[in-house]
C-alpha positions in Angstrom: 79.8 -26.4 -27.4 81.7 -28.8 -25.1 84.2 -31.1 -26.4 83.3 -34.8 -27.5 85.6 -37.5 -27.4 84.6 -40.7 -29.5 86.7 -43.4 -28.3 87.8 -46.5 -30.1 85.8 -45.9 -33.3 86.6 -47.8 -36.5 87.1 -44.8 -38.8 85.9 -45.7 -42.1 85.9 -49.6 -41.0 89.8 -49.3 -40.3 91.8 -49.6 -37.3 90.2 -48.1 -33.8 91.0 -44.5 -33.2 89.8 -42.0 -31.0 88.4 -38.5 -32.5 88.2 -35.4 -30.7 85.4 -33.1 -31.6 86.1 -29.4 -30.3 82.8 -27.2 -31.2 81.8 -27.5 -34.8 85.2 -29.2 -36.1 87.2 -32.4 -35.7 90.3 -31.2 -33.6 92.3 -34.6 -33.6 92.2 -38.0 -34.8 94.4 -40.8 -33.4 95.0 -43.6 -30.7 95.0 -42.7 -27.1 93.7 -39.3 -27.3 92.5 -37.6 -24.1 90.9 -34.4 -23.1 89.9 -33.6 -19.5 86.2 -32.5 -19.4 85.1 -33.8 -22.7 82.0 -35.8 -23.1 83.0 -39.5 -23.8 81.3 -41.7 -26.3 82.2 -45.3 -26.2 82.6 -46.4 -29.9 84.3 -49.7 -29.3 83.6 -51.9 -32.2 81.5 -49.3 -34.0 82.2 -47.8 -37.6 82.6 -44.1 -37.8 81.7 -42.6 -41.0 81.4 -39.0 -42.4 77.8 -37.9 -42.3 75.7 -39.2 -45.0 74.3 -37.1 -47.8 71.1 -38.1 -49.7 70.8 -36.4 -53.2 67.3 -37.5 -53.6 64.7 -37.0 -50.8 61.0 -36.0 -50.9 60.2 -33.7 -47.7 56.5 -32.8 -49.2 56.5 -29.2 -47.7 55.0 -27.0 -48.6 51.6 -28.5 -49.5 51.7 -32.1 -48.7 52.6 -31.8 -44.9 50.1 -34.8 -44.3 53.0 -37.0 -45.8 56.1 -35.4 -44.5 57.4 -31.9 -43.3 60.9 -30.5 -43.4 61.1 -31.3 -39.6 59.7 -34.9 -40.0 61.9 -35.6 -42.6 65.1 -34.2 -41.3 64.6 -36.1 -38.0 64.2 -39.2 -40.2 67.1 -38.3 -42.0 69.2 -37.8 -38.6 68.0 -41.2 -37.5 69.5 -42.6 -40.5 72.8 -41.2 -40.3 72.3 -38.2 -42.7 73.6 -34.7 -42.2 72.5 -33.4 -45.5 69.5 -34.1 -47.7 68.6 -32.7 -51.2 64.7 -31.9 -51.2 63.1 -32.6 -54.5 60.9 -30.0 -56.3 57.5 -31.7 -56.7 55.9 -29.8 -53.8 52.8 -27.8 -53.7 53.4 -25.3 -54.9 56.4 -26.6 -57.1 59.8 -25.3 -56.2 60.2 -23.5 -59.3 61.0 -20.1 -58.0 63.3 -18.4 -55.6 60.6 -17.9 -53.1 59.8 -21.6 -52.6 63.2 -23.0 -52.5 64.1 -20.3 -50.1 61.1 -21.1 -47.8 62.4 -25.0 -47.8 66.1 -24.0 -47.2 65.3 -21.7 -44.1 62.9 -24.4 -42.7 65.9 -26.8 -42.9 68.0 -24.1 -41.1 65.4 -23.2 -38.5 64.9 -27.0 -37.6 68.7 -28.0 -37.4 68.4 -31.7 -37.7 70.3 -31.7 -40.9 71.3 -29.3 -43.9 68.5 -29.1 -46.4 69.5 -28.1 -49.9 66.5 -27.7 -52.2 66.4 -29.1 -55.8 64.7 -26.5 -58.1 62.5 -27.9 -60.7 63.7 -27.7 -64.2 60.3 -26.6 -65.9 57.4 -24.3 -64.6 55.1 -26.4 -62.7 57.0 -29.7 -63.5 54.9 -29.4 -67.0 57.9 -30.0 -69.4 57.2 -26.9 -71.5 59.0 -23.8 -70.2 62.2 -23.6 -68.2 61.8 -22.5 -64.9 63.6 -19.7 -63.1 66.9 -21.8 -62.9 69.4 -18.9 -62.7 67.2 -17.0 -59.9 67.1 -20.0 -57.9 70.8 -20.6 -58.0 71.2 -16.9 -57.0 68.8 -17.1 -54.1 69.8 -17.6 -50.5 69.3 -21.5 -51.0 71.9 -21.4 -53.7 70.3 -24.2 -55.8 72.8 -26.4 -58.0 70.7 -29.4 -58.7 67.4 -29.2 -60.9 65.0 -31.9 -61.5 61.6 -32.5 -62.5 61.7 -35.9 -60.6 58.4 -37.8 -60.5 58.2 -36.7 -64.3 60.6 -36.9 -67.1 61.9 -33.9 -69.0 60.7 -35.9 -72.2 61.2 -32.9 -74.6 64.9 -32.9 -76.1 64.9 -29.4 -76.7 63.9 -28.3 -73.2 66.5 -30.8 -72.0 69.1 -29.4 -74.2 68.4 -25.8 -72.9 68.3 -26.9 -69.2 71.7 -28.4 -69.6 73.1 -25.3 -71.4 71.8 -23.1 -68.9 72.9 -25.0 -65.9 76.5 -25.1 -67.3 77.1 -21.5 -66.9 77.1 -21.8 -63.0 78.4 -25.7 -62.7 74.9 -26.7 -62.1 73.5 -30.3 -63.0 70.3 -31.6 -64.2 69.0 -34.8 -62.5 66.8 -36.8 -64.8 64.0 -39.0 -64.0 64.5 -41.4 -67.0 60.9 -42.5 -68.0 59.7 -42.1 -71.6 55.9 -41.3 -70.9 54.5 -42.8 -73.9 56.2 -46.1 -73.3 54.9 -46.3 -69.8 51.1 -45.4 -70.1 49.1 -47.5 -67.6 52.0 -49.1 -66.5 51.7 -50.8 -62.8 55.0 -52.7 -62.5 58.1 -53.7 -64.2 57.4 -55.5 -67.8 58.4 -59.0 -67.8 57.2 -62.4 -66.8 55.4 -61.6 -63.4 53.5 -58.5 -65.1 52.2 -60.9 -67.8 51.1 -63.5 -65.2 49.7 -61.0 -63.1 48.2 -59.1 -65.9 49.2 -55.8 -64.5 50.5 -53.1 -67.2 54.1 -53.5 -67.9 56.7 -50.8 -67.6 59.6 -51.6 -70.2 63.2 -51.4 -69.3 63.8 -49.4 -72.8 61.6 -46.6 -71.4 64.4 -45.8 -68.8 67.4 -46.7 -70.8 66.1 -44.8 -74.1 66.0 -41.6 -72.1 69.2 -42.2 -70.7 71.0 -42.7 -73.8 69.6 -39.5 -75.3 70.5 -37.4 -72.2 74.2 -38.7 -72.1 74.4 -37.5 -75.8 72.9 -34.2 -74.9 75.1 -33.9 -72.2 78.1 -34.6 -74.5 77.0 -32.2 -77.1 76.6 -29.3 -74.7 79.4 -30.2 -72.5 77.2 -30.0 -69.4 76.7 -32.4 -66.4 73.8 -34.9 -66.2 72.9 -36.8 -63.1 70.6 -40.1 -63.7 68.0 -40.5 -60.8 67.3 -43.9 -59.5 68.8 -46.0 -62.2 67.2 -49.5 -62.2 67.9 -51.8 -65.2 70.9 -53.8 -66.4 70.7 -52.1 -69.6 70.9 -48.6 -68.1 74.0 -49.7 -66.5 75.6 -50.5 -69.7 74.7 -47.0 -71.1 76.2 -45.3 -68.4 79.4 -47.4 -68.5 79.7 -46.6 -71.9 79.2 -42.8 -71.6 81.8 -42.8 -69.0 84.2 -44.5 -71.2 83.5 -41.7 -73.7 84.3 -39.0 -71.1 80.8 -37.6 -70.9 80.2 -36.1 -67.6 77.5 -38.4 -66.1 76.7 -39.5 -62.6 74.0 -42.0 -61.6 72.6 -43.2 -58.3 70.7 -46.3 -57.1 68.4 -46.6 -54.5 68.6 -49.1 -51.7 65.2 -50.9 -52.7 66.6 -51.5 -56.1 69.5 -53.0 -54.6 67.5 -55.6 -52.6 64.0 -56.1 -53.7 62.6 -57.7 -56.9 59.4 -57.7 -59.0 58.6 -61.2 -57.5 57.4 -59.3 -54.6 54.4 -57.7 -56.6 52.8 -61.0 -56.7 51.6 -60.2 -53.0 49.6 -57.2 -54.3 50.9 -55.3 -51.6 51.0 -51.5 -52.7 54.0 -51.0 -50.4 56.0 -52.5 -53.2 54.7 -50.2 -55.8 57.2 -47.7 -56.6 58.7 -45.5 -59.5 60.8 -46.8 -61.3 59.5 -50.3 -60.6 61.1 -53.2 -58.7 62.9 -55.1 -61.5 64.4 -58.6 -62.1 67.1 -60.4 -60.0 69.3 -60.0 -62.9 68.8 -56.2 -62.6 69.4 -56.2 -58.9 72.8 -58.3 -59.6 73.9 -55.5 -62.0 73.1 -52.8 -60.0 75.1 -54.1 -57.2 78.1 -54.8 -59.4 77.8 -51.3 -61.1 77.8 -49.6 -57.7 81.0 -51.6 -56.5 83.0 -50.8 -59.7 81.8 -47.2 -59.7 79.6 -47.1 -62.7 76.8 -46.0 -60.6 78.2 -43.3 -58.2 76.2 -43.0 -55.2 73.2 -44.4 -53.3 70.5 -42.0 -52.9 67.4 -43.0 -51.1 64.2 -41.5 -53.3 62.7 -41.2 -49.9 59.0 -41.0 -50.8 56.5 -40.6 -47.8 52.8 -41.2 -48.3 49.8 -41.0 -45.9 48.4 -44.2 -44.8 45.2 -44.0 -46.9 47.3 -43.7 -50.2 48.9 -46.9 -49.7 46.2 -48.9 -47.7 44.1 -49.5 -50.9 44.0 -51.5 -54.0 47.2 -51.9 -56.1 46.0 -49.8 -59.2 45.0 -46.8 -56.8 47.9 -46.7 -54.8 50.5 -44.1 -54.8 54.0 -45.0 -55.8 57.0 -44.6 -53.4 58.8 -45.9 -50.3 60.5 -44.2 -47.3 63.8 -45.1 -47.1 65.9 -42.6 -45.0 66.0 -44.4 -41.7 66.8 -47.8 -43.4 69.1 -47.0 -46.3 72.4 -47.7 -44.6 71.1 -51.0 -43.2 70.1 -52.2 -46.7 73.6 -51.0 -48.3 75.5 -53.0 -45.4 73.2 -56.2 -46.2 73.6 -55.9 -50.1 77.1 -54.2 -50.4 79.2 -54.7 -47.2 78.2 -58.3 -46.0 78.7 -59.5 -49.4 82.1 -58.2 -49.8 81.3 -55.9 -52.6 82.3 -52.8 -50.8 84.3 -51.8 -47.8 83.0 -49.4 -45.2 85.5 -46.7 -46.9 83.6 -47.4 -50.2 80.1 -47.0 -48.5 81.4 -43.7 -47.1 82.4 -42.7 -50.9 79.2 -43.4 -52.3 76.7 -42.2 -49.4 78.8 -39.3 -48.5 81.8 -37.9 -50.5 80.4 -38.4 -54.0 76.7 -37.1 -53.4 78.1 -34.0 -51.5 80.4 -33.6 -54.5 77.9 -33.8 -57.3 75.5 -31.5 -55.3 78.2 -29.1 -54.3 77.1 -29.7 -50.6 79.9 -27.5 -48.6 81.2 -29.1 -45.6 80.0 -32.6 -46.3 81.4 -35.5 -47.6 84.8 -34.5 -46.0 87.5 -36.6 -44.6 87.3 -37.7 -41.1 90.4 -35.8 -39.9 91.7 -32.8 -38.1 90.2 -29.5 -39.2 87.3 -30.8 -40.9 83.7 -30.4 -39.9 82.3 -32.6 -37.4 79.7 -34.0 -39.7 79.8 -37.7 -38.5 77.6 -40.9 -38.1 78.4 -43.7 -35.7 77.3 -47.2 -36.8 76.7 -50.4 -34.7 77.5 -52.9 -37.4 77.0 -55.7 -35.5 73.3 -55.1 -34.7 70.7 -57.1 -36.1 66.8 -56.3 -35.7 63.4 -56.3 -37.2 62.2 -53.2 -38.9 59.3 -51.5 -37.1 57.9 -48.5 -38.6 56.1 -47.6 -35.8 59.3 -46.1 -34.3 60.1 -44.0 -37.5 60.8 -40.5 -37.1 59.2 -39.9 -40.5 55.4 -38.8 -40.6 55.0 -41.9 -43.1 55.2 -45.7 -42.5 55.3 -47.0 -46.2 58.5 -49.1 -45.8 58.7 -52.4 -47.8 60.9 -53.9 -44.9 58.4 -54.0 -42.1 59.0 -57.1 -40.0 62.4 -57.9 -42.2 65.6 -58.4 -40.3 68.4 -55.9 -41.4 71.9 -55.4 -40.1 73.3 -52.3 -38.5 71.8 -49.5 -36.8 73.0 -45.8 -36.3 73.6 -44.8 -32.9 74.9 -41.3 -33.2 74.9 -38.4 -35.7 76.7 -35.1 -35.3 75.8 -32.1 -37.4 78.9 -29.6 -37.1 79.6 -31.1 -33.5 75.9 -31.0 -32.5 74.4 -34.3 -31.6 71.1 -34.9 -33.4 71.1 -38.6 -32.6 72.5 -40.2 -29.2 72.2 -43.8 -28.4 69.7 -44.2 -31.2 67.3 -41.5 -30.0 66.7 -38.0 -31.6 68.0 -35.2 -29.2 
């Protein structure tokens, strides 16, 4: 690889510096760098961050390639500034064996737009009755460390305890989709004033909060790590905050859409706003922002959930749940957290790169922007503002809740180990 000189970038939003990349690593960081023959990238006024890491992505392959593939999903990731994504297990077949997780891992390596770390299922077939091959998946070429039945809750307390005990042996983590199934039967949206007025089945906050309360106590009992997927209520924030004050090894994530959107949007009956967990109230949104700012919520994860057109362009009750998010995540975080003064860009790097890499044990990612470190980087034009046009997405699906909405910021460049995957906003 030739050398690349990124000139005048605000590293983590700080003072302008130059960053020299030599091959796959950062050679030097500082003002006034020069290297004859290096490719120069003018980054004046732009913010340079470590490559983003998404702990919660649905790539759909194998089995639902009509929604997304590892190739299209990782192209979307690179467009959004990501250099590593963790692929959820709810594929067809389910990623509950070493063979399936290795297939996904190798597809990521083959395509080369970002590193793909498969997440293994907790239970066979996501059915919640029998533990999957956790040890075999960890020992496989994919080296799985994160396990989740996301899309379904591990609602059996005995199974959840056994999973926590099993992964403790190799430092793994169970990522829980916190949804008590009996409390959400027939649920279509958040339970509250809007659901009552619309006559749609309500999804109570306690369905999430009760599982989180149980699981942090199980994690404490076992002495293992538990991660809470897509936390969405003010009550959940308080439970996690209490658990951390008690010394329980719990981490939690919030999605960009839960930082910005509320259940008032469901009044439109537009299925693009149908998601699991559902959009909550303005009070919940503000609580989530504050919790992300103070570290109670550790990371932002997209829960990128692509669906084909026909699964969303239908009546509300029949529509699939989920939204795409890889290509808009950083913009939403800028609007809700940076432009509001709740987070600095260094704080964004911590929550969208450093901490998710740490939770998932993603080697070489979430590292400092300094000499000797892997050149996994993303460059952001924070002054940009523009309307979201899903027609330009790299993802195979278009189910974004932000279509036509003006959002700030645009990723202009992404580098994976020194190789450009995005240049001037265009995939290489």
